[in-house]
N, C-alpha and C positions, 0 to 999 in steps of 0.2 A: 822041782825042775823049773816051774814057772817063775818062782821067786829068784832063782839064779839067773834066768833070762832077763827078768826085769832089772836086776842089778847090773847085768852087762850092758843093757840098753842105757840105763842111767849113767853108768861110767863113761860110755861113749859120748853122751850129751855133756857130761862134765868136761871131758877133754875138748869138746868143740864149743864151749860156752863163749869164748871170746871171738868166735867167728862172726863176720857180718851177717850171716844168715839169721842171727838172733838180735834184731835191732832193739834199741831202748824206746824208740818213739813210734807213734802211729799217726799218719796224716789224717786230718778230719774227714777228708774225702775218700778214705780207704774203703774199698767195696765191701770187705768183710765186716768192718765196723758198721757201715750203713745197714747191712743185713741184720746184724745183731740188734741194732737200735730199732729197726722197723719191726722185727718180730717181738721184741721185748716190750715195746710200747713205752709209756711214761715210766721211767726208772727212778724218778725222784723219790728218795726215802726207802726204796726197796733194797732188800739184802740179796746180793747176787754172788754166785760162786764161779770163778774162772778156773776151770779144770785144765791144767797144763799151761800155767800163766807165763812161763819163761821169765823174761825180764820185766814183766808187769805192764806192758804197754796198754793192754785192754783194761787193766785195773785203773790206770791213770785216766784213760779216756772216759770210761763209764762213771768214774768218780766225778769228773768234771761235769757230767750230765746230771749229777745229783744222786747217784746210787751209792749205797754202801757195798763195798766189794771186798771179798776175801779171795786171794789168789793161792792156788796150791800147785806145787810142782814136785817131781821126784828128784830133780837135779839141784844139788846144793849150790854149785857155782852160779847157776842162773838165778836162784832165789837170793843168793848173797848180793848179786848185782841189783836185783829188784828192790830189796830192802834197804840197800845203801842209797839208791837214788830216790826212793819213796818211803822214808822212815815213818811217815804218817799213816801208811796203809798196812794191813795185816797180810802176812804171807806165811804159809804153812808148808813144811816139808812132808809130802804125802804122795802116795800113788793113787791113781784114779780107781784102782780096783779095791781099795780099802780106805774110803774117805772117813776121816776122824771127826764126824759130825753126827748129831742125833737125827733121827727120822724127822722129815718135814721141817727142816731148818731154814730153807731158802725159798725166796719168792721166785727166783729165776736162776738160770745156769747157762754158761756158754763153754764151748769146747772147740777151739779153732785150730785146725791143722795139728791135731793131737792123736786122734784115734788110729791113724795110720801107723803109729809107733807103739800101740798097746797090744801085747801078745794075747791077753785074755779079755777080748773086747766085750763079751757078754757079761762078764763080771763087772766091768766098768759101767755098762748100761744099767745093770741092777743097782749099783751104788748111786748113779746119777738120779735115777728115779726115786730111790729111797730117801735121799736128802731133800728132794723138792716137796714143797707143800702141795696139797691137792689143788689142782687148777694152775699150778706153777708152770712156767714156760722154760723150755730148754732149746738151745740152738746148737747144732753140731755142724761145723763147716769143714769140708775136706775136699780133696781132689776127686773128680769124677772119672772113673776108669774109662768111660766111653767118650770123654771129652777130646776135642780137637782144637788146635789153633794157638796154643802157647808156644810150642816148639815147631816153628814153621807150620806145616800142615800135617805133621805126624800125629796120629792118635796117641793118647796117653798110654793105652794098653801096649803099644809097640815101643814108644820112645823110652819109657822107664826101664824095661828089662834089657834093652840094648845098651843103655848107658851104664846099667849095673854090671853087665858083662865086661864093659870096657874099663871098669873101675873108676867111673866118673860120677859117683853118686854119694849120698850121705854116709852110708855104711860101707866099710871095706868089703872087698869081694869075699873074704873068708869069714865074715861075721856071721854068727848063727841065726840071725834074724834079718828079714827083709821087710821094709815098710810096705803096708798093704793099701792099695787104692781100691775103691768099691764101686760096684754097679749100684746106682742110687736106689732102684726099685728093690734090689736084693737086701740092701742094708735097711730099707724101710720095713721089710718083713721082720727083720731081727728086732728093730726098735718097737714095733707095734706090740710085741709081747710085754713091753715094760711101760708103755705110755698109752693113754686112751686115744690119742689122736696124733698123727704124724703127717705133715705136708713135706713135699720136696720143692725147693726153689733151686732153679738152675742159674748159675752166676757166670758172667763173662768179663768181669772187671779186671781180670789178670791180662786180658788181651788188649794191647794198646796200639796207638799210632796207625800206620798204614794197614797193618794186619787187621786191626779192629774194623776199619772201614770196609775192608774186603769181606770179613766174616759176618758183619752185622746182619745182612739179609738172610744168610744161612742160619744164623742163630734164631732169628725170628721165626723161621719156618720149622726149624728142628731144635727146640731148646734143649732137648736131651743131650745134645752134643756140646753144650757149653762146658768149659773145662773144670768148673768147680760146682759143688752142690752144697746146699744147706738143708739139713733135715730139721724141720721145725716141729717141736714136740710139746704136747700138753700132758701133764700128769693126770 
């Protein structure tokens, strides 16, 4: 059943591959890229795995920083776009729950806005930890269910289900899977079973302009309400 669900999710991504929600490029000042680089440290010469690489924008950015990067994704149309625009890089068709690599293969790993779409998330964490070298670093970035400020002042936990009921979300209303956003501390408890150390960084780079100026003092006092989170893991 899980494989059938994975196939359905992959098929939906294939159908949406040409949507602007899957860009080719990544701005150097992108807040998620900054978090990846800050946690990963000096990536020059290191072998990294981008889990759920889509069209390969992080593969390109980290390669420019000197890393050797392999991108994996379950969606053929996204990988085809990535390999067409970046023929010099390696892209592999694979699911996060069954990574086709030997144990302790990678120095580092990133997984940006992907876990919300994985049905068997614990299997994915098992695989991510397995392919990392001892002491290797992984960073997982996704929405913070407790976050506030991206969509006016609606909390994420309220905004998402309302929009889903209105049929204004990534998956159709009748789709058998709904993307999942996580309470950061709860997901940390899941990750600590697979990694020796897990930090949580709360990110507010998605909030811009006037709303950012309004929310900045609130975020400084209560970082747990920033709309995104990065789970920074050490094998």
